[in-house]
Each structure stands twice: as C-alpha cells, then as structure tokens.
C-alpha positions as CSV (number, residue, x, y, z in Angstrom):
1,M,35.1,42.3,68.4
2,D,31.3,42.5,68.0
3,S,29.3,39.7,66.3
4,K,28.7,41.7,63.1
5,K,32.5,42.0,62.4
6,I,32.9,38.2,63.1
7,I,30.2,37.3,60.6
8,T,31.8,39.6,58.0
9,C,35.2,38.1,58.5
10,I,33.9,34.5,58.2
11,T,32.0,35.4,55.0
12,V,35.0,36.9,53.4
13,A,37.2,34.0,54.4
14,V,34.7,31.5,52.9
15,I,34.5,33.5,49.7
16,L,38.3,33.6,49.4
17,L,38.6,29.9,50.2
18,F,36.1,28.8,47.5
19,T,37.6,31.3,45.0
20,G,40.9,29.7,45.5
21,V,39.5,26.2,45.1
22,I,37.8,27.1,41.8
23,I,41.0,28.8,40.5
24,G,43.1,25.8,41.5
25,W,40.7,23.3,39.9
26,H,40.9,25.2,36.6
27,L,44.7,25.5,36.7
28,Y,45.4,21.9,37.8
29,T,46.3,19.4,35.0
30,P,46.2,15.8,36.2
31,R,47.9,14.4,33.1
32,T,50.2,15.9,30.5
33,D,51.0,12.9,28.4
34,F,48.2,13.1,25.9
35,E,49.0,12.6,22.2
36,I,47.1,14.2,19.3
37,Q,46.0,11.5,16.8
38,A,44.9,11.7,13.2
39,P,41.3,11.1,12.4
40,G,40.6,7.4,12.2
41,A,43.6,6.4,14.3
42,D,41.3,5.0,17.0
43,N,39.9,2.4,14.5
44,R,36.4,3.6,15.0
45,P,34.0,2.1,12.3
46,E,32.8,4.5,9.6
47,G,29.2,5.6,9.1
48,G,28.2,6.3,12.7
49,A,26.7,9.7,11.9
50,R,24.1,10.5,9.3
51,S,21.0,12.7,8.7
52,I,17.7,11.3,10.0
53,Y,16.5,11.5,6.4
54,D,19.3,9.3,5.1
55,V,17.1,6.2,5.0
56,Q,18.9,2.9,5.1
57,I,16.2,0.6,3.8
58,G,15.8,-2.7,5.7
59,E,18.7,-2.0,8.1
60,H,17.0,-3.5,11.2
61,F,15.6,-6.9,11.9
62,M,13.8,-8.6,14.9
63,K,12.9,-12.2,15.2
64,Y,10.1,-13.0,17.7
65,A,9.3,-16.7,17.5
66,D,10.3,-20.0,15.9
67,V,7.2,-21.3,14.2
68,E,6.7,-24.7,12.8
69,P,6.0,-24.8,9.0
70,S,2.3,-24.4,8.4
71,S,0.1,-27.1,6.7
72,L,-1.8,-24.3,4.9
73,T,-1.1,-23.8,1.2
74,G,-3.4,-20.9,0.3
75,K,-2.0,-17.8,-1.4
76,W,-3.0,-14.2,-1.9
77,T,0.1,-13.0,-3.7
78,Q,-0.5,-9.3,-4.5
79,F,-2.9,-6.4,-4.7
80,R,-6.3,-7.7,-6.0
81,G,-5.0,-11.3,-6.0
82,E,-3.1,-13.4,-8.4
83,K,-5.1,-12.3,-11.5
84,S,-5.4,-8.6,-10.3
85,D,-9.2,-8.9,-10.5
86,N,-10.2,-9.2,-6.8
87,I,-12.1,-12.4,-7.6
88,I,-11.6,-15.7,-5.7
89,V,-12.8,-19.1,-6.7
90,T,-12.0,-21.6,-4.0
91,A,-12.8,-25.1,-3.0
92,E,-13.3,-24.1,0.7
93,N,-16.9,-24.3,1.9
94,I,-17.6,-20.6,2.7
95,N,-20.2,-20.1,5.4
96,F,-23.0,-17.9,4.0
97,S,-25.5,-18.5,6.9
98,G,-26.7,-15.9,9.3
99,S,-24.3,-16.8,12.1
100,D,-21.4,-14.5,12.8
101,Y,-17.9,-15.3,11.6
102,P,-15.5,-16.0,14.5
103,I,-12.5,-13.7,15.0
104,L,-9.3,-15.7,15.0
105,W,-7.0,-12.9,16.1
106,T,-6.6,-9.2,16.4
107,I,-3.4,-7.1,16.4
108,E,-2.7,-3.4,16.8
109,T,-1.0,-1.6,13.9
110,G,0.3,1.9,13.2
111,E,-2.2,4.3,11.7
112,G,-2.7,3.4,8.0
113,Y,-4.5,1.3,5.4
114,A,-1.9,-1.3,4.4
115,A,-3.1,-4.8,3.7
116,P,-1.3,-8.2,3.8
117,V,-0.4,-10.8,1.3
118,I,-0.8,-14.4,2.3
119,Y,1.6,-17.3,1.5
120,N,1.6,-20.8,2.9
121,G,0.2,-20.0,6.3
122,R,1.9,-16.6,6.8
123,A,0.6,-13.1,6.4
124,Y,2.9,-10.2,5.5
125,F,2.1,-6.5,5.6
126,L,4.1,-3.2,5.6
127,D,3.2,-1.3,8.8
128,Y,4.3,2.1,10.0
129,V,5.5,2.4,13.6
130,E,5.1,6.1,14.5
131,A,7.1,5.9,17.7
132,L,10.2,4.9,15.7
133,S,9.3,6.8,12.5
134,S,9.7,3.5,10.7
135,D,8.4,1.3,8.0
136,A,8.1,-2.3,9.2
137,L,7.5,-5.4,7.2
138,R,5.8,-7.7,9.6
139,C,5.5,-11.5,9.2
140,L,2.6,-13.1,11.1
141,D,1.3,-16.6,11.6
142,L,-2.0,-16.6,9.6
143,E,-3.9,-18.9,12.1
144,T,-2.8,-17.2,15.4
145,G,-1.6,-13.7,14.5
146,A,1.6,-14.3,16.3
147,E,4.5,-12.2,14.9
148,I,7.3,-14.3,13.6
149,W,9.8,-11.6,12.4
150,R,10.0,-7.9,11.4
151,R,12.3,-6.1,9.0
152,W,12.2,-2.3,9.5
153,Y,14.0,0.9,8.8
154,R,13.7,4.6,9.9
155,S,11.7,6.7,7.4
156,P,10.7,10.0,9.1
157,M,7.6,11.6,7.6
158,R,4.7,13.8,8.5
159,R,1.3,12.2,9.1
160,N,-1.1,12.8,6.2
161,H,-4.3,11.0,7.0
162,G,-2.3,8.0,8.3
163,F,0.9,6.6,6.9
164,S,0.9,3.1,5.3
165,R,-1.1,2.5,2.1
166,T,0.1,-0.5,0.1
167,V,-0.1,-4.3,-0.4
168,P,3.2,-6.2,-0.9
169,V,3.8,-8.8,-3.6
170,I,5.1,-12.3,-2.8
171,G,6.4,-15.3,-4.6
172,E,9.0,-18.1,-4.3
173,G,12.0,-16.6,-2.7
174,Y,10.9,-12.9,-2.4
175,I,8.5,-10.5,-0.8
176,I,8.6,-6.9,-2.1
177,T,7.1,-3.8,-0.5
178,I,6.7,-0.1,-1.5
179,G,6.7,2.2,1.5
180,P,4.8,5.5,1.9
181,M,7.9,7.5,0.7
182,G,8.6,5.2,-2.3
183,H,11.2,2.9,-0.7
184,V,11.2,-0.5,-2.4
185,M,12.4,-3.4,-0.3
186,C,12.8,-7.1,-1.2
187,C,13.3,-9.7,1.5
188,D,13.4,-13.5,1.8
189,P,9.9,-14.4,3.0
190,E,11.1,-17.3,5.1
191,T,14.1,-15.7,6.9
192,G,13.4,-12.0,6.5
193,D,16.9,-11.5,5.1
194,L,17.2,-8.3,3.1
195,L,17.9,-9.1,-0.6
196,W,17.9,-5.6,-2.2
197,A,16.4,-2.1,-2.0
198,I,15.6,0.9,-4.2
199,D,14.7,4.5,-3.2
200,M,12.4,5.7,-5.9
201,Q,13.0,9.4,-5.1
202,K,16.8,9.0,-5.2
203,D,17.1,6.4,-7.9
204,F,14.3,7.5,-10.3
205,G,13.6,11.1,-9.4
206,T,10.1,10.2,-8.4
207,T,7.8,12.8,-6.8
208,I,5.8,11.2,-4.0
209,P,2.1,12.2,-4.4
210,Q,-0.1,13.8,-1.8
211,W,-1.1,11.5,1.0
212,H,2.1,9.4,0.5
213,S,2.6,6.6,-2.0
214,G,-0.3,4.2,-2.6
215,Q,0.9,2.3,-5.6
216,C,1.2,-1.5,-5.1
217,P,4.0,-3.6,-6.7
218,L,3.0,-6.0,-9.5
219,V,4.8,-9.2,-10.5
220,D,4.0,-10.4,-14.0
221,D,5.6,-13.4,-15.7
222,G,8.2,-13.4,-13.0
223,I,9.2,-9.8,-13.4
224,L,8.5,-7.0,-10.9
225,V,6.8,-4.1,-12.7
226,L,6.9,-0.6,-11.1
227,A,5.7,2.8,-12.2
228,P,8.2,5.3,-10.7
229,A,7.0,7.9,-13.1
230,G,10.3,9.7,-12.5
231,E,12.4,12.2,-14.3
232,E,13.4,9.8,-17.0
233,I,11.7,6.4,-16.4
234,L,7.9,5.9,-16.6
235,L,7.7,2.1,-16.0
236,A,10.4,-0.4,-15.3
237,G,10.7,-4.2,-15.0
238,L,13.1,-5.6,-12.4
239,D,14.5,-9.0,-11.5
240,C,12.6,-10.0,-8.4
241,L,15.6,-11.6,-6.7
242,T,18.3,-9.1,-7.5
243,G,16.6,-5.8,-8.2
244,E,18.4,-5.5,-11.6
245,I,16.5,-3.3,-14.1
246,L,15.6,-5.6,-17.1
247,W,13.7,-3.0,-19.1
248,S,12.4,0.5,-18.8
249,T,10.0,2.9,-20.5
250,P,11.2,6.5,-21.0
251,N,8.9,9.0,-19.4
252,T,8.5,11.0,-22.6
253,I,4.9,11.9,-21.6
254,N,6.0,13.5,-18.3
255,Y,3.6,11.7,-16.0
256,D,4.0,12.0,-12.2
257,K,3.4,9.1,-9.9
258,S,-0.1,8.5,-8.7
259,H,-1.7,6.3,-6.1
260,S,-3.1,4.0,-8.8
261,S,-1.5,0.6,-9.5
262,I,-0.5,-1.0,-12.8
263,M,-3.0,-3.4,-14.3
264,P,-2.0,-6.1,-16.8
265,M,-4.5,-6.5,-19.7
266,T,-4.7,-8.1,-23.1
267,I,-6.0,-5.5,-25.6
268,A,-6.4,-6.3,-29.3
269,G,-4.4,-9.4,-28.7
270,K,-1.5,-7.4,-27.1
271,R,-0.4,-8.0,-23.5
272,T,-0.3,-4.5,-22.0
273,Y,0.4,-2.7,-18.8
274,V,-2.2,0.0,-18.2
275,Y,-1.4,2.8,-15.8
276,I,-3.2,5.9,-14.7
277,G,-0.6,8.5,-13.8
278,L,-0.9,12.2,-12.9
279,G,-1.1,13.4,-16.4
280,G,-3.3,10.8,-18.1
281,V,-3.6,7.1,-18.9
282,C,-1.1,5.0,-20.9
283,G,-0.5,1.5,-22.2
284,V,3.0,-0.1,-22.2
285,S,3.8,-3.4,-24.0
286,A,4.1,-6.4,-21.8
287,D,5.0,-8.7,-24.7
288,K,8.5,-10.1,-24.6
289,D,9.5,-9.0,-28.1
290,D,9.0,-5.3,-27.4
291,I,8.4,-5.1,-23.6
292,G,8.5,-1.6,-22.2
293,T,7.5,0.1,-25.4
294,L,4.9,2.9,-24.9
295,L,2.0,1.9,-27.2
296,W,-0.5,4.7,-26.5
297,H,-1.5,7.4,-24.1
298,V,-4.4,9.7,-23.4
299,S,-4.3,13.1,-21.7
300,T,-7.9,14.2,-22.1
301,W,-8.8,12.3,-18.8
302,R,-6.3,13.4,-16.2
303,P,-7.2,13.6,-12.5
304,S,-5.2,16.4,-11.0
305,T,-5.7,15.8,-7.3
306,A,-5.4,12.0,-6.9
307,A,-5.9,8.9,-9.0
308,V,-6.5,6.1,-6.6
309,P,-8.6,3.3,-8.3
310,S,-6.8,1.3,-11.0
311,P,-8.2,0.8,-14.5
312,V,-10.6,-2.0,-15.2
313,Q,-11.0,-3.8,-18.5
314,I,-14.7,-4.4,-19.3
315,A,-14.4,-5.5,-23.0
316,Q,-11.8,-6.5,-25.5
317,N,-10.9,-2.9,-26.3
318,R,-12.7,-0.9,-23.6
319,I,-11.3,0.2,-20.2
320,F,-13.3,1.8,-17.3
321,L,-11.6,4.6,-15.5
322,C,-12.6,6.4,-12.3
323,A,-11.3,8.7,-9.7
324,G,-12.5,10.5,-6.6
325,Y,-12.8,14.1,-5.4
326,G,-15.5,14.9,-8.0
327,V,-13.6,13.5,-11.1
328,G,-16.2,10.7,-11.8
329,G,-16.0,8.0,-14.4
330,A,-14.8,7.6,-18.0
331,L,-14.7,5.0,-20.8
332,L,-11.5,4.5,-22.7
333,E,-11.5,2.7,-26.1
334,V,-8.3,1.4,-27.5
335,N,-8.0,0.2,-31.1
336,R,-5.2,-1.2,-33.2
337,Q,-4.5,-1.2,-36.9
338,G,-1.3,-3.2,-37.5
339,E,1.4,-1.4,-35.5
340,R,-0.7,1.8,-35.1
341,W,-2.7,2.4,-31.9
342,N,-5.5,4.8,-31.3
343,A,-6.8,5.5,-27.8
344,A,-9.6,7.9,-27.0
345,I,-12.0,8.8,-24.2
346,T,-15.5,8.1,-25.6
347,Q,-17.5,8.9,-22.5
348,Q,-16.9,11.0,-19.4
349,Y,-19.3,12.1,-16.6
350,N,-19.4,13.4,-13.1
351,P,-20.0,11.1,-10.1
352,R,-23.7,11.9,-9.9
353,D,-24.3,10.7,-13.4
354,G,-22.9,7.2,-13.5
355,I,-20.7,4.6,-11.9
356,S,-17.6,5.8,-10.1
357,C,-15.6,5.1,-7.0
358,E,-13.4,7.1,-4.6
359,Q,-10.8,4.7,-3.4
360,H,-11.2,1.0,-4.3
361,T,-11.1,-0.3,-7.8
362,P,-14.4,-1.6,-9.1
363,I,-14.8,-5.4,-9.8
364,F,-15.9,-6.7,-13.2
365,Y,-17.8,-9.9,-12.5
366,N,-20.7,-11.8,-14.1
367,N,-20.9,-9.2,-16.8
368,M,-21.5,-6.5,-14.2
369,L,-19.3,-3.7,-13.0
370,I,-19.6,-3.6,-9.2
371,S,-18.6,-0.6,-7.2
372,V,-19.3,1.7,-4.2
373,L,-20.3,5.2,-5.3
374,P,-18.3,8.0,-3.8
375,K,-19.5,10.7,-1.4
376,S,-20.1,13.0,-4.4
377,G,-22.3,10.4,-6.0
378,G,-25.6,12.1,-5.3
379,P,-28.6,10.2,-3.7
380,M,-26.9,6.8,-4.2
381,R,-23.6,7.9,-2.6
382,S,-21.7,5.3,-0.5
383,R,-23.9,2.4,-1.6
384,V,-23.1,-0.8,-3.4
385,V,-24.1,-0.6,-7.1
386,C,-24.1,-2.9,-10.2
387,Y,-23.9,-1.5,-13.7
388,S,-23.9,-3.1,-17.2
389,P,-20.6,-2.5,-19.1
390,T,-22.8,-1.2,-22.0
391,N,-24.6,1.4,-19.8
392,L,-22.4,3.2,-17.3
393,N,-25.1,5.8,-16.4
394,N,-28.1,3.7,-15.2
395,P,-27.6,1.1,-12.4
396,L,-28.9,-2.4,-12.6
397,W,-29.1,-2.6,-8.8
398,I,-28.5,-0.5,-5.7
399,S,-28.1,-1.6,-2.1
400,E,-30.6,-0.4,0.5
401,G,-30.2,3.0,2.1
402,D,-28.8,1.6,5.4
403,E,-26.3,-0.7,3.6
404,T,-23.6,2.0,3.1
405,I,-20.0,1.1,2.6
406,V,-18.7,4.7,2.1
407,D,-15.0,4.2,1.2
408,G,-14.6,0.7,2.4
409,P,-13.2,-2.3,0.4
410,Y,-14.9,-5.2,-1.3
411,I,-14.0,-8.5,-2.8
412,V,-15.8,-11.4,-4.6
413,I,-15.5,-14.9,-3.2
414,N,-17.4,-17.8,-4.8
415,N,-20.1,-15.8,-6.4
416,H,-20.6,-13.6,-3.3
417,L,-19.6,-10.0,-2.6
418,F,-17.9,-9.3,0.7
419,A,-18.1,-5.5,1.4
420,F,-16.5,-4.0,4.5
421,S,-17.8,-0.6,5.5
422,E,-15.8,2.4,6.6
423,T,-17.3,1.9,10.1
424,A,-16.1,-1.8,10.3
425,E,-19.4,-3.6,9.4
426,L,-19.2,-6.6,7.0
427,F,-21.9,-7.1,4.4
428,V,-22.2,-10.4,2.4
429,Y,-24.3,-10.4,-0.8
430,E,-25.1,-13.2,-3.2
431,I,-24.4,-12.1,-6.7
432,L,-27.4,-12.8,-9.0
433,Q,-27.8,-12.4,-12.8
434,Q,-28.3,-8.6,-12.7
435,S,-28.6,-7.8,-9.1
436,M,-27.4,-8.9,-5.6
437,R,-29.2,-10.2,-2.5
438,L,-28.0,-9.4,1.1
439,L,-27.4,-12.6,3.1
440,K,-25.7,-11.3,6.2
441,R,-24.2,-8.3,8.0
442,Q,-21.9,-8.4,11.0
443,K,-20.5,-5.6,13.0
444,I,-16.8,-6.6,13.4
445,M,-15.6,-3.9,15.8
446,D,-16.1,-0.3,16.9
447,G,-13.7,0.9,14.2
448,S,-13.3,3.8,11.9
449,D,-11.6,4.6,8.6
450,A,-11.6,0.9,7.5
451,F,-10.1,1.7,4.1
452,G,-7.5,-1.1,3.7
453,P,-8.1,-3.8,1.0
454,L,-9.3,-7.3,1.9
455,S,-7.1,-10.4,1.7
456,Y,-8.2,-14.0,1.6
457,A,-6.7,-17.5,1.8
458,D,-7.4,-20.9,3.4
459,G,-10.9,-19.9,4.6
460,I,-9.6,-16.8,6.4
461,L,-10.5,-13.2,5.5
462,V,-8.1,-10.6,6.8
463,L,-9.4,-7.0,7.3
464,G,-9.0,-4.1,9.6
465,D,-9.5,-0.4,10.3
466,D,-6.8,2.4,10.6
467,H,-5.3,1.0,13.8
468,T,-6.2,-2.7,13.8
469,L,-5.7,-5.9,11.7
470,M,-7.8,-9.0,12.3
471,A,-8.7,-12.3,10.8
472,L,-12.1,-13.9,10.4
473,K,-12.8,-17.6,9.8
474,I,-15.4,-17.6,7.0
475,S,-15.2,-21.2,6.0
476,D,-16.8,-24.2,7.7
C-alpha cells in the first residue's frame, strides 16, 4: 500500500472517531433524576430583574471614614443661603488684602454644576458619576475635603452640557436633593440613611426641561416647597422628614417645569411663593390660612427656551425678572385690593437695553441690583454691573473690560462682592454707595465652565468648575 492510501485511511479513521465522540456526547445523559419545579420553589428573592430606567432612588450606600464631630457651626442651608438672597453677614474676619487665598482641598467631580450646602463642618452636594450612570449625594469634611459617606442610585441619562445642576437643602434631621431627572431624595445628614424619595416624572407627571432639572429645593417655615409643574400639581408643600404632601396648588395655568427656583417674598403684606415656570410667572400663598392658593399669574412674560435665574424682589410690590438666550429683563408689579390681586408686566426690554442675566440670579443689595450681563448684552456683555431699582436701563457702574465673569456665579459677603469667572478667576469688590471697587483678583485654577453657585460658611468659600470642587480659606 502506497503512502497516499495510508494517509487517506488515517484521515477517514480520525473523522469517524471524532464524529462518533460528538454523537455520543450529545446522546449521553449523565443524570435522569431531575425534577421540574414551579416558579419560586427555589426561594430566590424577588426583584432581581428590572429595566435600567427603573430608578430605585437612594438604593446604594458607601461609608468611607469615621470622622469626629466638627467644632464648626457655620451653615449654608440652601440655594442662595438661609434668606434666599445670596447675602452673608458674618462675624468672621474676611481677608480682603491682596494676598492669595489658600486652597484647603480639591476634589474631582462628575461633569456638572452642582454646589454644596454646609452644615456644622460638613459639605453635601449631589454629584453625577458618569461611569456608573448615577446620582450621588456626597458628604465631605468641610476642612479637609475627605469623603465621609455617599448615598447613590443609578439614573441613566444622556449628557446635555454636563449632568448635575442643583443645590440641596439641609436642616435638623434631613438633607433633600433634586437630581437632574427630577428624583427627590431625603436622607439623614449624619448617617446618610434614606428617609424617603419621590420621582417627579412618575408621581407628578413632570416634564424635565431641556438641559436637565435645575430647580433647587426650598424649605420655608419647616416645609419643603417644590414646583413639579406637573399634569395636576403646580406647587406642593411636603413634610421634610416623611415626604407627606401637606398642601398642593392645582396646575390650572398649565405651566411646565423650568430651571428657575421658587423664591419666598412678602408682597402687599402677604407671604408669597413666586415662581417662573415655562408659561409665565405666578404667586402662590405662603400664609398658613390659605397656603397653596394661587393668587396671581402673568403670561405676557414667558421665556420659551429656558428660565434659569429666579425672580428678585426690588420693592414692596415690584419684582425683577430676567432670562437668557436673548429674552432680557422685565419688571413685574403686583397690587392688591382686599382679596383681589392684579399682576402686570410694566417694563420689558432686550438684553442690550438694560440689566439682565443668563444663568445666575441677580443680587439686590445696598439699594442696587447687581448682576453679570449675558453674552447678548451688547458692549457691556459678561461684565459686572450695578443698576438702581428705579432705572433698569442705565447702569450706575460697570466693571472694567478685562474683569469679565461671563456666566460665572457671585455672592455678597460682608459688603463685598465675590465673583467667580467662567474661567475660574476670583474677583473681590468692595461695594460702595452706587459703585464698586476692585480689591483683588486671583486665578484659582486652569478651569472652564465654572458655572456652579458659590457656598460659604466658617470662613471657607466653596467653588469649582465643571469637573472640580475646591475650598478656599478666605478669613484670617
């Protein structure tokens, strides 16, 4: 037999052998005593499978360090501070000299513009962790930046100029956050334990505005006040510790949720919640005898793209309104005769013709309205300005051409304006009678999109850009 026939025989034999092995492997049954069981008979716990969009608010918790109670007692309890005016009067000796403020700590964050509240030596902010598609309430030591604990939950979303936007609200026994997709979460500020949660989209039929939710929660007279602007409810008051709805305002005016936050005011002797929604401006009673009652509303001023700054009261019956993207500014007058209310826009102009703002709410201080003009503000765009409340078209004072803040935040501390530019440069001005004087400027970091609000307590100013949060020691 020649070699060619031998190779052919071996090849056929190998093929037959492996074919037999494969057939045998498929036919062989090692066990025959299996029993078919009904679903659930294996005692497996329920709830193991769910959609990635089925958000379980606050489901995860991580503790990082045991930290001794702080001796610090300063508080920055909510968006724009305790009185919602972004003004601080403190006994701390703030350093206004030319020397740079030292940086106490720096931490990396997810992309966004959230800012912290501060309470007894701790800072709390709602971050977004893109790698986990998660909102994360982070508790930090104010003096060192060390993370103490984190309460988080998966909330998948698409990036839209970053993720996080809001400032929590904190008080004795609670810290409450609103996430980019309208998830409201309440935790114990000491332990991080989850107390309750609400999904605005599911529970109120809220439509989340473009660029995610930017509304910050408000606590007034011990009650959490939200503006879900949903299918049926416009505003609602909730128990801070339980989440129980105590009162609500029917959404008869069909507003949608905006980025603007609710501002408490006293108008014509009536405590009022003023809210800019997508649809107009409204006032809701904050008095206990008729709390939640819609008092008035105006639809002749209604930003259609985004309403970001909140309303500012500049006189007993006058409210300043502004919005970005070319909307400009407006003056709202509210009058009362007995139980009848009348609200009307008495002045309206584009951003080139008067005071306006793109993102941050102007500050009314020392009988001046202080703002940063938007990019559409003409020759004075992106600069710090002061206007009289009786003349919203002609500025009292304008910062120099190289002192541009663009869309950065600003705050008043002890008769001084701290303004943080979009490119992470800090400007400090002394506020005079009808003007301001630059005292110092400090480049904090090589940052960009530094849009998040400023927070202050215990001589420490917390600020950051779109990927960083840091603390400066500004007191002696």
